N, C-alpha and C positions, 0 to 999 in steps of 0.2 A: 463610574459610568463608562470610561474608556475600556476598562477591563471587561465589563459586562458585554460591550459591543464586540470586542475581540473574541470572547468566549462564545458568544452567540454565533458569530460568523464561522468559527472553527467547528462548533457543534453541527451547524447546518452543512458545512463541507463534509464532515465525517458521515453524517446521516445520509446525504445524497450519494456519497461515494459507496457507503455500505449497501444501500438499496440498489444502486446501479450494478454493483458487483454481484449481489445476490440474483438480480434479474438475469445478468449475463450467464452466470453459472447455471441457473435453472433452465435457461434457453439451450445451453450447451447439453445439459442432461437430456432435455427433450429431443434434441437432434440425434443424440446417440441412441436414445430409447427408440426413436422412430426407425433408425437404421437397424437396430436389433430386431424389431418386430418384422420388418420387411425381409431382412437377410435370413432370419430364422426360418421363415416360410420357404424361402428359396433353398436353403441348405437342407431342410428336412425333406423337401420334395426331391432334391438330388440324391440325398441319402437313401430314400425309398427306391428311387430309380436304380441306384447302384446295387441295392439289396436284391431287387428283382432280377437284375442282370446276373449277379453272382448265383442266385438261386437257379436261374435257367441253366447256367454252366454246370452247376451242381447236378441238376437233373440229367444233363447230357453225360456227365461222368459216371453217375450212378448206373444209368442204363448200360454204358459201355463196360463198366466193371462187372456188372451182372452177366452180360453176354460173354465176357472173357472168362468169368468164373465158371460158367456153364459149359463153354465149348473150347476154351483154351486159346493159345496164340501160336499154334503150330503153323508151319509153312502153308499147309492146305487151307488155313483159316484166314490168311492175309487178304486174298481178294475180297472175301465176303466182308471182312472188317473195314477194308478201304471203302467199299461201296456204302456201308452204313455211315462212316465218318464223312464221306463226301456229301451225302444227303444232309447231314446235320450242318456242315459248314455252308452249304448252299442255302439252307433255310434260315440261317441266323446271321445277319449282317455283322453282328458284334464279333463273330468268330473269325479269327485269323487262320487257325488250323487246329486240328486235334491229333494228338500223338499217343502211340503206345510205345513205352520205353522198356527195354529189357533190364534185368537186374544188374547188368554190367554197364548200363548207360547207353547202349546202342539203340538207334531208332529202328523199331520193328515195322511200323506202318504209320502213315499219315494220309491226309486227303489228297496229296499231290504226288505221291510216289517218290519222295526224296529217299536217298540211300546213303549209307556210310557216314552218318552223322552221329556223334557221340556226345552225351550230356552228363557224363559222370562228375564233371567239375562244377556243374551248376549248383547253386545254393539250394534250390528247391529239390533237386535230386538227392543231395546229401541229407537234407532234412528227412525226406521220405525213407531213405535207406536206414537212418539211425533212429527213427521214431516209429513205434508200432501203431501210432494213431491212424485209424482208417478214415478219419473225417477229411473234410475239404481243407486244403492248405493254399493260401494265396501268397505267391512269391513276389519278390521285388521286380519292378519293371526292368526288362532286359531287351537287347536287340536279338531278334530271331536269327538263328544260325542258318536258316534255310533261305531267307531273302533279305535280312538286315532290317526289317521293320521293327518298331518298338511294340512290345507286347507285354501283357500281364499274364504270367503263368498261373493257372489254377490246376492243382493236381490232387489225385487220390492214390494212395498206396495200394498195390496189388499184393496179395499174400497167397502162398501155397496153402494146401490143406493143413499142413503142420504149423502154419503161422509164420513161416520164413518169408523173407522178402522175395517177391516175384516180379517186381517192376513197377511201372507207373502208368496211369492213364492221365493224360494232361490235355487241358484246353487252353489255348492261347487267345486272349482277348485283344482286340485291336485297341491300342492307346488312342489311335485316331478317332475311334468311335466316340469315346468319352470327350475328346478334345472338341469335336464337332458339336456335341451336345452342350458343352460348357461355353462354347463360343457364342451361343445364342443368349446367354445370361448377361444382362446389362449390369456390369459392376464398375462402370466408369472407365476413364482413360487409363488409370493406373491401378485398377483392381485386378484381382486374380481369383480363380476357382481352383482348388487343389483337392485331389483325392490321395490320401496317404494312409499307410498302415499305422497301427498303434505303436510301432517302434520308431516312427518318424521317417520311414522311407517313403519318398514320393512316388506314387503310381502314375498319376496324371496331373498335369498343370496346364492351365490356360491363362495367359498366353504361354505357349509351349517353349520350354527351355530344356532341350534334351540333355544338357550337361548336368542337370540336377535329378533326372529320373533315376530311381533306384538308389540314390545317395542317402545316407543316414543323416537326419537332422534331429535326432532324439535329444541332443544336448543343446539345441538352439533355444534361445530365451523365449521366442514366440511359441515354440512347441511346448515348452515346460509350463506355459500359462494355460494350456488346455487341461481342464479338470478331468482326470480319468474316471471320476465317479459320476460325472454328469452326462446325460444323454445329449444335451445341447447346451449352448451358452455363448457368451460374448467375451472376446479377449482383445487386447490391443498390444502392438509391439512393432518393432522394426524387422522387416523380413531379412532373413539370412541369405535369401536368394538374390534379391535385387536392391536391398537397402531401403525400400519404400516403407514409410510408417503407415500401418493400416489398422483399421478395426476389422476383426475377424469374427464371423459367426460360424460356430461349428456344430455339426450334428453327427452322432454315431450312426453308422450303417447297421440297421437291425440284423442280428444273427451272425455278423462277421466283424473281425477285428480291424475295421477300416473306418476312417472318419472323412467327412466332407467339410472343407473349409471354404467359406465364401468371404473374401476380403475386399474392402474398399479403402482407397487412400484416405487417410485422415483429412488431408487438405480438401478433398472433394466432398467428404461427408460434412465437414464443418465450414465449407466455403461460404454458404449463405449466412451461417451463424457469425462468422468472422466479419463479413461485410456489415451485417446489422449491428454487431457489437462495435465496429469502428464508427458507425453512424451514431450509436448511443453515446459512445465516449466523446465524440466530437460535440454532440448536443450538450452533454453534461459539462464538458469543459467550457463551452460557451456560457452556460448558465452560471457555472462557478466563477468564471471570469467576470461576468456581469455582477454577480454577488460580491466578488472581491472589490470591484470598482465602487459599487454602492457602499460597501462597508468602509472602504477607504475614505470615500467622500463624507460619509456620516461621521466617521472617526475624526476626520479633519475638521468638520463643522463643530463637533463637540470640543475639539482642542482649541479652535478659534474662539468659541464661545467661552470656554474656561479661561483662556488668556484674556479675553475681553472683560470677563468678570473679575479676574485678578487685577487687571488694570483699573477697572472702575473702583474696585475695593481699595487699591492703592491710592487712586485719586481721592477717594472718600476720606482717606487718612492723611492726605498731603495738602498743604496750603498751595493754592494755585499760583500765587505771586512769587513767593520766596523759595518754594521747593522743599521747605522744611515740613515736619509733621504739623498737623493742625490740633485744635483743642481736643477733638475726639480721639485722636491718636494718643495724646497725652493722658487722657482719662483711662484708656486701655492699658497703657504701659505702667502708669503711676501706681495703680492698685496692685498689679501683679508684682512689681519690683518692691513695693512696700512690704507685702506679705513675705516675700523671699528674704528681705533684709531682716524682718522680724524673726524668721526661723533661724537665720544664720547669726543673729545678734551683731550685724554688721552696721557700720555708719552709713548714713543716707543723706546726700546733699541735694539742695534744690536752689536754682538761681532764677530770679525774676529780673528781666532786663527791659528797660524802657528808654526809647529815644528821647533825649532832652529837647524840650521846646518844639516838638514835632508839629503841633497845630500852627504855630507861627511860621514854621518852615513851609508848610503846605500852603498857607495863605499868601505867602510872599512869592514862593518859587513855582507853585502850582502842583497839582496832584501827580502829574507825570514825574516831576522831579522827586516828589515825596516817595513814589513807588520805587524809584531808583535807589533812594537812600535806604529804604527797607530791604531791598535786595542786597545792598552792600553790607548792611548790618548782619543779615542772614548768612552771607558768605563768610564774614569774620567769625560768627558763632560756629558754623560748620567746620571751619579750619581749626578751631580750638578744641572741638569735641571729636576725638579720634577713636574711642573704644566702641566696639559693637553694642555693648550694653547701655552706653550713654544715649540720651534722647534729647534732641533739640527741636522745639516747636515754636510756631507763631501763636502766641497766646491770645491775641486779639488786637486789632488796630496796630499801634506801634509798639506793643508789648510782646516780649519773647520769654520763653522759659527753657531751662536746661535741667534735665534730670541726670544726676550723677550717682548711681548706685555704688555702694562699696567705697565711696570717696569720703575722706575725713575733711574737716574744716579747712586745714591748711591746703590740701590738694584742691578743694573747691575754690578757695580764694585765688590760687594761682590761675585756675581756668577763668575765673571772673575777670581778673586783671588782664589776662591775655586778650580776652574779648574786648574789654574797655579800651586798652591801649591800641589794639588793631584798628578799631573804629576811629579813634582819634588820629591815628597815623595816616588815615586816608585823607585827612584835611579837607573834608567837603565843606565849602563855604556856607556859613549860616549867619543871618542878620543878628542873631542873639549871641550873648556871651558864651564862650570865649572867642567867637568868630568862626567856628567850624563845628560840624556835627559831633556830638558826644552822646554817650549812653550812661545811665545810672544802673547799678546792679544791687539787688538785695539778695543776700546769701543766708540760707538756713541749713544747719547740719544737725541731724538727730540720730539717735539709735532707737529705732521703732520698738515700742513695748506693747504688750497686750492691753487693749482698752483704748489705744490711740488709733486714729484713722489717718489716712494719707492727706486728708484736707488740712491736718495740723501743720505740716511742714509748708504747704502752700501759703497758709495764712501767715506763718512766721516769715517766709521770704518776702511776701507782699508787704508786711510791716517794715521789714528792713529796707525795702525799696523806697517806701515812704520816707524813712529816715534819711536815705541818701538824697532824695529830692529836697528834703527840708534843710539838709546840711550843705547845700550848694551845688548839687548835681555833679556829673562827671566823676563819680566815685563809687566805691564798693562798700556797702555797709553789711555787717554781720549781725544776724538776729541774736537777741539775748538767748542764753542757753536754756533758761527755764521756760518750758512751754507747758501750759496746763493740760492735764489729761482730759480727753473728750468726756463731757458729762460731769466733770468735777465742779 
């Protein structure tokens, strides 16, 4: 019963723990999924906006390259080109400046008349000079050499008619333009919106950290988690820029090798989930504690009941006055030991003990004194019977019995005499002869055989006790060795 209760309590603990854990995990997944849906819409919208911006710059550069291709970049063309470029920069707030660069990297014309500026060491210039690709190329964010502002260079290669390098038409986008746009996006206190090239170089980041603009993060763990084959998706990781652990929703910018990353701090995304989980854990802990208390109380009650039942069972087999076993106990032990001795072919001894003249003692000294005498006799018997397998009982009234399995006649006789002499040595006064309380003992020893019952030895010991009484009392009589087989 106790094991069943413990197993039940443990099972309930595990079940509640498993269900709570599953609910917490499901709720966490729901929170991240909700963030993914919301941030995906934002990142896709920003990606489309970036695509539109780049496409506008592309149109500006296409028009400029067509004009240069048709009319050239000779000194006489510079004023007209500057006028066209100024009009474009004035019309488009995203534009920081538009440049025409010579094959040697010198600035030929821009919107503001800057002179003596060379760009031959710029990565975007080197790329254009070494690649015949006439498409649009988006360079890494750099500081403008004309006024120091952060810009994103977008360029197209210019070719002579024979295909040789003729310079660059370049549009510089204001980083501040995108920063202002991204600043309006609510990504929490520790969130970030990032525009980066597919090689991991950051073009724009809000909140702005100029120290990371144009720097390569292609080997960063958070960047490697972006699936290059997916148009959009969700990643998580610790930022290499500021060390914040974020969930990031990314969207590829259509038609350009650029990606928009919308990130929110994991703490902010999961703050409500963590608070609710903490409440759930506290509630479950309280329930489990209550269950543990109830289980402990129930287990304790079961143990108390089991102990009480054992005690009652013990009392049911113990004589209340003397503390020895009772007749029921003798019946239980006698049959079991008799069969064991039969299997082992071992000797089996039985003593019947009776207080001499006990009725006269009771009549003269009273029942209380008689009870004290019975207790004394029981104590003498218990002292003489020391083996665990021996059994001493109050047989009834002033009669006692001692079961001695595996004991031969000589050994049983010594036990009987020990008991008789111990009672006599107490010298309890008695009105009858010999003047003090004595006992008579009947002893029977048998080697159990098939066909004989345990009652055989009891009858033999009882007959020997009768002989002891008849022969003067205060003595031990041994039963005759021949005992008829039951049923013979």
